[in-house]
N, C-alpha and C positions, 0 to 999 in steps of 0.2 A: 504494500500500500504506500502511496506517496504521502510523505509527511508535509502537509500544507504549510506548516510553520517555517520549514526550510525552503519552500518553493519560492523561487524568485522570478515572476513573470516579466519583470522589466530588466533582468540581467542580460548579458550578452547572448546573442542568438547562438545556439549550439545545437549539435545533433541530439536526437532523442536517445535517452538511455534505453536499454532493453525493457526495463520496467515501464517507462513512459510510453514506449511503443505499444506494449501490451494493453495499457490503459486506453490509449487512443483507439486501438483496434476494437476493444470491447465496447467503448462508448459509441463508436461508429456502428457496430453490429446492433446494439440496442436501438439506435435511431432508425436503422434500415428495416428493423422488424416491427416498428410501430410504437416503441416505448418513448414517451416524452421525458426528456432529461430535465432535471431541476436546473435552475439558472446557474448555480455554481458549477455544475457539471458541464453545462453548455460553454461557460467561460473557460473552463479547464480544457475542454476539447478544442476550442478555437485557438487557445494559446499553444497547445501541443501541435495542432495542425499547422500553425504558422511556422513552427520550427522543423516540421517533417519535411524531408528532402525527397520523398517519393512522390510520384505523380498520382498514385492511387493508394487508398488505404486498404491493406490486406485484411482478409477475414481473421478473426482471432484463432489462436491455437486452442484446440479442445483437448483436455486431458481424457485419455481413454484407459480404462482398466480392463484387461483381458482376464477372464476367469476360465479355468479349465472346465471342459465339458466331460461329465462322467458318462461312459458308455456302458449300458447294461449288457451283460453277457449271459 
């Protein structure tokens, strides 16, 4: 989670950290699936997007857990 106390939106423009990239990707995913973001999250997304160097926002990575399937014999 991003610590907003240490977050400096007016600091020098720099590349996104992997954590910030993940946040941007999740916020974008929520918006594209119809979720209305709260104003602070809209502002965070806009600030992160302004520093994002990619032309498109990628889909978020989904954590998948594979479980073994028991086969009856």
